[in-house]
All heavy atoms as an XYZ file, in Angstrom:
599
protein
N      93.123    110.316     91.723
C      93.611    109.815     90.443
C      94.689    110.858     89.934
O      95.639    110.441     89.297
C      92.483    109.775     89.432
C      91.384    108.737     89.841
S      91.977    107.071     90.191
C      92.476    106.503     88.559
N      94.491    112.117     90.238
C      95.500    113.099     89.776
C      96.857    112.802     90.502
O      97.942    113.000     89.825
C      95.057    114.517     90.099
C      96.088    115.604     89.636
C      95.570    116.991     89.883
O      94.528    117.170     90.429
N      96.311    117.971     89.492
N      96.799    112.430     91.756
C      98.047    112.093     92.455
C      98.756    110.903     91.809
O     100.030    110.933     91.672
C      97.782    111.869     93.913
C      97.671    113.117     94.755
O      97.833    114.248     94.233
N      97.336    113.019     96.013
N      97.954    109.914     91.380
C      98.567    108.751     90.787
C      99.232    109.229     89.465
O     100.392    108.871     89.169
C      97.496    107.623     90.549
C      96.984    107.113     91.765
C      98.051    106.488     89.595
C      95.730    106.318     91.655
N      98.544    109.968     88.639
C      99.118    110.538     87.394
C     100.387    111.278     87.668
O     101.330    111.138     86.857
C      98.073    111.362     86.688
O      96.916    110.631     86.454
C      98.587    111.815     85.294
N     100.382    112.047     88.680
C     101.554    112.911     88.935
C     102.802    112.175     89.547
O     103.910    112.343     89.104
C     101.196    114.046     89.933
C     102.327    114.980     90.248
C     101.903    116.097     91.133
N     100.916    116.927     90.478
C      99.857    117.523     91.095
N      99.681    117.398     92.374
N      99.061    118.226     90.433
N     102.495    111.233     90.468
C     103.563    110.592     91.182
C     103.879    109.141     90.788
O     104.902    108.629     91.127
C     103.267    110.620     92.674
C     103.070    111.996     93.201
N     104.126    112.917     93.270
C     101.985    112.705     93.665
C     103.679    114.060     93.771
N     102.410    113.990     94.004
N     102.979    108.567     89.990
C     103.154    107.170     89.585
C     102.508    106.883     88.213
O     101.555    106.184     88.050
C     102.593    106.227     90.631
N     102.977    107.589     87.161
C     102.363    107.666     85.913
C     102.291    106.241     85.241
O     101.345    106.076     84.405
C     103.226    108.611     85.044
C     104.501    108.722     85.700
C     104.222    108.466     87.201
N     103.129    105.370     85.550
C     103.046    104.018     85.035
C     102.252    103.002     85.817
O     102.132    101.810     85.451
C     104.427    103.424     84.778
C     105.235    104.323     83.811
O     104.620    104.844     82.856
O     106.409    104.466     83.975
N     101.643    103.487     86.987
C     100.968    102.595     87.815
C      99.467    102.253     87.272
O      98.996    103.059     86.482
C     100.780    103.254     89.217
N      98.985    101.140     87.738
C      97.620    100.793     87.460
C      96.854    101.101     88.712
O      97.360    100.877     89.824
C      97.519     99.238     87.158
C      98.272     98.979     85.906
N      99.596     98.513     85.935
C      97.863     98.885     84.649
C      99.940     98.224     84.690
N      98.935     98.494     83.927
N      95.609    101.544     88.575
C      94.778    101.919     89.661
C      93.449    101.201     89.596
O      92.946    100.949     88.598
C      94.587    103.475     89.725
N      92.872    101.008     90.784
C      91.591    100.392     90.964
C      90.729    101.351     91.878
O      91.225    101.689     92.949
C      91.642     99.003     91.584
O      92.427     98.134     90.698
C      90.226     98.356     91.733
N      89.536    101.596     91.529
C      88.514    102.432     92.350
C      87.452    101.457     92.723
O      86.792    100.826     91.849
C      88.122    103.614     91.594
C      87.085    104.373     92.435
C      89.167    104.519     91.174
N      87.210    101.385     94.017
C      86.088    100.545     94.496
C      85.097    101.441     95.313
O      85.580    102.214     96.170
C      86.637     99.410     95.361
O      87.578     98.673     94.626
C      85.551     98.462     95.837
N      83.865    101.217     95.098
C      82.744    101.933     95.888
C      82.004    100.897     96.594
O      81.630     99.817     96.088
C      81.837    102.668     94.984
C      82.493    103.705     94.046
C      81.468    104.274     93.066
C      83.090    104.859     94.750
N      81.704    101.121     97.923
C      80.903    100.217     98.737
C      79.988    101.125     99.512
O      80.401    101.974    100.283
C      81.783     99.348     99.624
C      81.013     98.507    100.496
N      80.450     97.315    100.034
C      80.725     98.573    101.843
C      79.776     96.710    101.012
N      79.932     97.464    102.148
N      78.645    100.782     99.418
C      77.618    101.504    100.213
C      76.944    100.547    101.050
O      76.468     99.499    100.590
C      76.615    102.221     99.265
N      76.807    100.909    102.371
C      76.065    100.020    103.367
C      75.759    100.901    104.670
O      76.668    101.670    105.000
C      76.866     98.801    103.666
N      74.695    100.585    105.243
C      74.330    101.162    106.434
C      74.543    102.709    106.558
O      75.009    103.299    107.489
C      75.133    100.551    107.656
N      74.177    103.413    105.433
C      74.251    104.850    105.382
C      75.603    105.408    105.135
O      75.801    106.613    105.416
N      76.541    104.571    104.825
C      77.926    105.036    104.649
C      78.424    104.687    103.225
O      77.977    103.652    102.640
C      78.930    104.398    105.625
C      78.601    104.482    107.047
C      78.687    105.876    107.666
N      80.078    106.375    107.608
C      80.394    107.543    108.085
N      79.515    108.349    108.534
N      81.684    107.957    108.005
N      79.313    105.455    102.660
C      79.877    105.187    101.350
C      81.408    105.126    101.570
O      82.025    106.020    102.166
C      79.581    106.267    100.371
C      80.343    106.176     99.038
C      79.827    104.889     98.238
C      80.083    107.489     98.158
N      81.988    104.034    101.121
C      83.437    103.872    101.204
C      83.974    103.920     99.763
O      83.532    103.041     98.972
C      83.888    102.624    101.916
O      83.300    102.607    103.258
C      85.424    102.576    102.067
N      84.835    104.840     99.517
C      85.579    104.919     98.203
C      86.994    104.580     98.466
O      87.659    105.223     99.241
C      85.440    106.378     97.636
C      86.127    106.459     96.262
C      83.960    106.815     97.599
N      87.457    103.544     97.737
C      88.879    103.122     97.941
C      89.645    103.231     96.605
O      89.052    102.666     95.575
C      88.933    101.668     98.443
O      88.132    101.653     99.744
C      90.354    101.218     98.742
N      90.762    103.864     96.582
C      91.587    103.870     95.402
C      92.938    103.246     95.767
O      93.523    103.585     96.699
C      91.872    105.349     94.969
C      92.766    105.378     93.731
C      90.586    106.160     94.715
N      93.250    102.136     94.943
C      94.502    101.415     95.189
C      95.354    101.479     93.904
O      94.810    101.393     92.786
C      94.191     99.951     95.579
O      93.327     99.958     96.667
C      95.395     99.186     95.769
N      96.661    101.726     94.094
C      97.500    101.668     92.877
C      98.756    100.831     93.160
O      99.004    100.486     94.384
C      97.941    103.118     92.536
C      98.934    103.765     93.481
O      99.998    103.197     93.785
O      98.642    104.865     93.908
N      99.400    100.412     92.118
C     100.636     99.553     92.275
C     101.909    100.429     92.009
O     102.881     99.889     91.546
C     100.505     98.327     91.384
C     100.529     98.715     89.872
O     100.449     99.958     89.601
O     100.459     97.788     89.087
N     101.831    101.694     92.308
C     102.987    102.555     92.132
C     104.029    102.405     93.194
O     104.038    101.374     93.921
N     104.856    103.438     93.333
C     106.080    103.221     94.174
C     105.798    103.299     95.641
O     106.632    103.021     96.495
C     106.985    104.345     93.782
C     106.065    105.436     93.195
C     104.967    104.618     92.565
N     104.591    103.746     96.019
C     104.296    103.910     97.536
C     104.990    105.070     98.102
O     105.609    105.904     97.439
N     104.892    105.160     99.402
C     105.680    106.203    100.111
C     104.917    107.487    100.270
O     105.390    108.527    100.708
N     103.605    107.471     99.877
C     102.806    108.716    100.103
C     102.615    109.008    101.566
O     102.356    108.109    102.325
C     101.408    108.519     99.395
N     102.718    110.267    101.894
C     102.583    110.670    103.298
C     101.758    111.897    103.415
O     102.166    112.942    102.943
C     104.054    110.918    103.852
C     104.064    111.271    105.285
O     103.013    111.547    105.887
O     105.147    111.321    105.871
N     100.592    111.792    103.974
C      99.746    112.997    104.058
C     100.300    114.156    104.887
O      99.848    115.292    104.762
C      98.512    112.498    104.775
C      98.635    110.964    104.890
C     100.010    110.662    104.572
N     101.333    113.935    105.679
C     101.982    115.020    106.478
C     102.938    115.776    105.573
O     103.326    116.936    105.934
C     102.744    114.444    107.608
C     101.787    113.701    108.659
C     102.598    112.923    109.623
N     103.270    111.842    108.922
C     104.083    110.925    109.415
N     104.280    110.946    110.737
N     104.633    109.933    108.752
N     103.303    115.267    104.412
C     104.167    116.049    103.464
C     103.278    116.613    102.384
O     102.395    115.949    101.823
C     105.213    115.164    102.868
C     106.213    114.658    103.783
C     107.401    113.891    103.089
N     106.954    113.354    101.739
C     107.170    112.195    101.365
N     107.653    111.258    102.078
N     106.807    111.831    100.047
N     103.456    117.770    102.021
C     102.731    118.373    100.851
C     101.256    118.690    101.287
O     100.902    118.548    102.432
N     100.504    119.073    100.324
C      99.116    119.558    100.595
C      98.074    118.690     99.926
O      96.923    118.770    100.210
C      98.898    120.984    100.136
O      99.257    121.081     98.746
C      99.837    121.896    100.902
N      98.404    117.856     98.955
C      97.479    117.045     98.156
C      96.599    116.232     99.049
O      95.362    116.242     99.116
N      97.256    115.179     99.783
C      96.532    114.203    100.552
C      95.878    114.930    101.773
O      94.829    114.593    102.230
C      97.403    113.109    100.978
C      97.795    112.172     99.920
C      98.802    111.066    100.487
C      96.616    111.484     99.206
N      96.620    115.975    102.294
C      95.968    116.713    103.422
C      94.700    117.412    102.956
O      93.703    117.417    103.733
C      96.983    117.728    103.892
C      97.305    117.512    105.379
C      98.262    118.561    105.935
N      99.430    118.724    105.019
C     100.229    119.807    104.885
N      99.929    120.767    105.653
N     101.171    119.752    104.087
N      94.749    117.935    101.696
C      93.494    118.577    101.221
C      92.351    117.654    101.050
O      91.206    117.967    101.359
N      92.676    116.457    100.572
C      91.682    115.398    100.381
C      91.075    115.016    101.829
O      89.867    114.929    102.003
C      92.254    114.192     99.713
C      92.625    114.466     98.300
C      91.165    113.056     99.760
C      93.372    113.425     97.534
N      91.972    114.839    102.771
C      91.529    114.520    104.122
C      90.710    115.593    104.703
O      89.700    115.298    105.366
C      92.766    114.261    105.048
N      91.081    116.822    104.442
C      90.233    117.953    105.007
C      88.788    117.984    104.349
O      87.920    118.286    105.077
C      90.962    119.348    104.700
C      92.183    119.536    105.525
O      92.423    118.803    106.533
O      92.919    120.467    105.214
N      88.768    117.741    103.035
C      87.460    117.745    102.360
C      86.610    116.554    102.887
O      85.378    116.741    103.121
C      87.613    117.746    100.884
C      88.121    119.098    100.350
C      88.117    119.155     98.913
N      89.003    118.148     98.168
C      90.315    118.370     97.955
N      90.918    119.445     98.444
N      91.020    117.448     97.333
N      87.188    115.408    103.087
C      86.464    114.219    103.541
C      85.984    114.612    104.930
O      84.787    114.309    105.332
C      87.353    112.990    103.526
C      86.811    111.838    104.267
C      87.609    112.576    102.055
N      86.792    115.057    105.806
C      86.448    115.438    107.274
C      85.301    116.447    107.217
O      84.292    116.326    107.983
C      87.628    115.951    107.927
N      85.352    117.500    106.330
C      84.289    118.488    106.269
C      82.967    117.895    105.909
O      81.915    118.380    106.270
C      84.679    119.554    105.193
N      82.977    116.722    105.165
C      81.699    116.033    104.801
C      81.320    115.064    105.890
O      80.270    114.310    105.715
C      81.918    115.346    103.445
N      82.066    115.003    107.023
C      81.719    114.143    108.097
C      82.330    112.705    107.961
O      81.915    111.793    108.605
N      83.365    112.611    107.158
C      83.988    111.289    106.939
C      85.404    111.224    107.438
O      85.899    112.091    108.220
N      86.067    110.157    107.142
C      87.435    109.904    107.568
C      88.182    109.329    106.355
O      87.744    108.461    105.614
C      87.415    108.902    108.727
C      88.725    108.507    109.219
N      89.505    109.328    109.987
C      89.491    107.374    109.020
C      90.701    108.818    110.232
N      90.676    107.564    109.714
N      89.536    109.665    106.285
C      90.361    109.258    105.276
C      91.505    108.452    105.881
O      92.120    108.816    106.836
C      91.002    110.394    104.479
C      91.805    110.019    103.274
C      90.950    109.725    102.119
C      92.736    111.188    102.895
N      91.755    107.248    105.270
C      92.901    106.393    105.701
C      93.869    106.213    104.522
O      93.413    106.041    103.327
C      92.432    104.959    106.077
C      91.670    104.952    107.375
O      92.182    105.511    108.411
O      90.591    104.326    107.446
N      95.121    106.448    104.769
C      96.144    106.268    103.765
C      97.087    105.193    104.191
O      97.690    105.305    105.288
C      96.901    107.587    103.479
C      97.989    107.448    102.444
C      95.913    108.707    103.058
N      97.279    104.206    103.330
C      98.359    103.159    103.566
C      99.240    103.198    102.345
O      98.822    102.972    101.194
C      97.657    101.726    103.731
O      96.690    101.840    104.696
C      98.707    100.642    103.933
N     100.553    103.464    102.593
C     101.443    103.608    101.442
C     102.865    103.247    101.869
O     103.610    104.006    102.268
C     101.398    105.077    100.991
O     102.092    105.156     99.801
N     103.096    101.908    101.720
C     104.504    101.398    102.101
C     105.401    101.554    100.796
O     104.977    101.101     99.785
C     104.389     99.887    102.541
C     105.735     99.338    102.796
C     103.432     99.801    103.667
N     106.589    102.133    100.998
C     107.499    102.251     99.902
C     107.677    100.931     99.216
O     107.884     99.881     99.820
C     108.823    102.771    100.497
C     108.358    103.575    101.738
C     107.108    102.686    102.225
N     107.574    100.978     97.879
C     107.673     99.765     97.095
C     106.496     98.889     97.001
O     106.510     97.825     96.327
N     105.352     99.313     97.686
C     104.178     98.357     97.700
C     102.879     99.067     97.268
O     101.813     98.602     97.530
C     103.973     97.839     99.111
C     105.151     96.905     99.504
C     104.952     96.249    100.826
O     103.868     96.205    101.395
N     106.032     95.802    101.463
N     103.026    100.214     96.622
C     101.809    100.914     96.232
C     101.138    101.679     97.341
O     101.601    101.779     98.471
N      99.968    102.200     96.992
C      99.186    103.071     97.885
C      97.693    102.738     97.890
O      97.174    102.512     96.835
C      99.394    104.568     97.532
O     100.731    104.913     97.613
C      98.595    105.515     98.430
N      97.132    102.762     99.005
C      95.641    102.601     99.179
C      95.178    103.777     99.948
O      95.614    104.014    101.040
C      95.303    101.303     99.793
O      95.743    100.192     99.026
C      93.780    101.140     99.983
N      94.173    104.411     99.352
C      93.516    105.583    100.007
C      92.048    105.233    100.164
O      91.386    104.888     99.116
C      93.714    106.886     99.322
C      95.168    107.243     99.186
C      92.934    108.085     99.965
C      95.548    108.375     98.268
N      91.465    105.284    101.319
C      90.142    104.933    101.516
C      89.377    106.046    102.269
O      89.835    106.481    103.348
C      90.065    103.663    102.321
O      88.703    103.236    102.486
N      88.245    106.474    101.694
C      87.494    107.538    102.265
C      86.206    106.942    102.731
O      85.429    106.294    101.847
C      87.248    108.699    101.296
N      85.768    107.028    103.920
C      84.562    106.613    104.459
C      83.703    107.872    104.760
O      84.094    108.714    105.502
C      84.805    105.846    105.826
C      83.492    105.399    106.397
O      82.799    104.625    105.733
O      83.162    105.838    107.584
N      82.532    107.938    104.116
C      81.733    109.110    104.086
C      80.249    108.784    104.468
O      79.763    107.701    104.123
C      81.646    109.737    102.729
C      82.990    110.252    102.187
C      83.030    110.305    100.691
C      83.318    111.521    102.796
N      79.598    109.665    105.182
C      78.109    109.442    105.399
C      77.343    109.696    104.176
O      77.810    110.608    103.315
C      77.774    110.485    106.468
C      78.765    111.566    106.279
C      80.019    110.898    105.812
N      76.263    108.952    103.864
C      75.415    109.207    102.738
C      74.202    109.962    103.261
O      73.580    109.592    104.241
C      74.986    107.892    102.084
C      76.136    107.175    101.373
S      75.632    105.818    100.338
C      74.637    104.796    101.435
N      73.867    111.021    102.561
C      72.698    111.804    102.946
C      71.763    111.820    101.741
O      72.168    112.125    100.638
C      73.078    113.286    103.192
C      74.051    113.391    104.351
N      73.742    113.194    105.651
C      75.392    113.657    104.326
C      74.805    113.360    106.409
N      75.845    113.636    105.598
N      70.522    111.496    101.997
C      69.556    111.492    100.902
C      68.760    112.770    101.012
O      68.231    113.174    102.012
C      68.637    110.334    100.986
C      67.652    110.314     99.877
C      66.749    109.097     99.796
N      67.567    108.133     99.266
C      67.166    106.807     99.094
N      65.985    106.475     99.354
N      68.038    106.007     98.451
N      68.765    113.525     99.912
C      68.083    114.807     99.773
C      66.923    114.676     98.743
O      67.193    114.989     97.568
C      68.980    115.921     99.458
C      70.080    116.181    100.507
N      69.802    116.699    101.668
C      71.329    115.850    100.438
C      70.939    116.778    102.360
N      71.883    116.251    101.630
N      65.800    114.199     99.132
C      64.703    113.988     98.231
C      64.794    112.618     97.514
O      65.705    111.907     97.719
N      63.858    112.403     96.576
C      63.759    111.061     95.981
C      64.908    110.904     94.952
O      65.401    111.812     94.303
C      62.406    111.137     95.229
C      62.149    112.599     95.059
C      62.785    113.303     96.233
N      65.385    109.624     94.894
C      66.407    109.299     93.894
C      65.696    108.648     92.698
O      64.880    107.736     92.890
C      67.337    108.326     94.527
C      68.336    107.839     93.465
C      68.112    108.931     95.693
N      65.908    109.204     91.510
C      65.279    108.640     90.336
C      66.365    108.228     89.377
O      67.452    108.838     89.244
C      64.354    109.702     89.685
O      65.109    110.883     89.363
C      63.168    110.070     90.563
N      66.078    107.241     88.612
C      66.960    106.818     87.500
C      66.944    107.774     86.343
O      65.889    108.329     86.103
C      66.651    105.393     87.083
N      68.107    107.975     85.659
C      68.150    108.916     84.576
C      67.390    108.330     83.411
O      67.073    107.189     83.275
C      69.577    109.004     84.203
C      70.329    108.029     84.979
C      69.453    107.416     85.996
């Protein structure tokens, strides 16, 4: 979300979470200018490194003029019982 604010302040963003089969997929899509490249700069590379350290994978799709979609696929680990607040 910080990257959207910094590089596409007028964009609209959607965050989607999907959990199934022990995996969590977090997808962030915006309608900004696109053209994000994880090979340039450190922001997306840093996100990819953190996702990989957690055992996941990051996909970035960002066509100039068509917005950006970033999807992180992560393993879910349960540590003890889950209780509702």
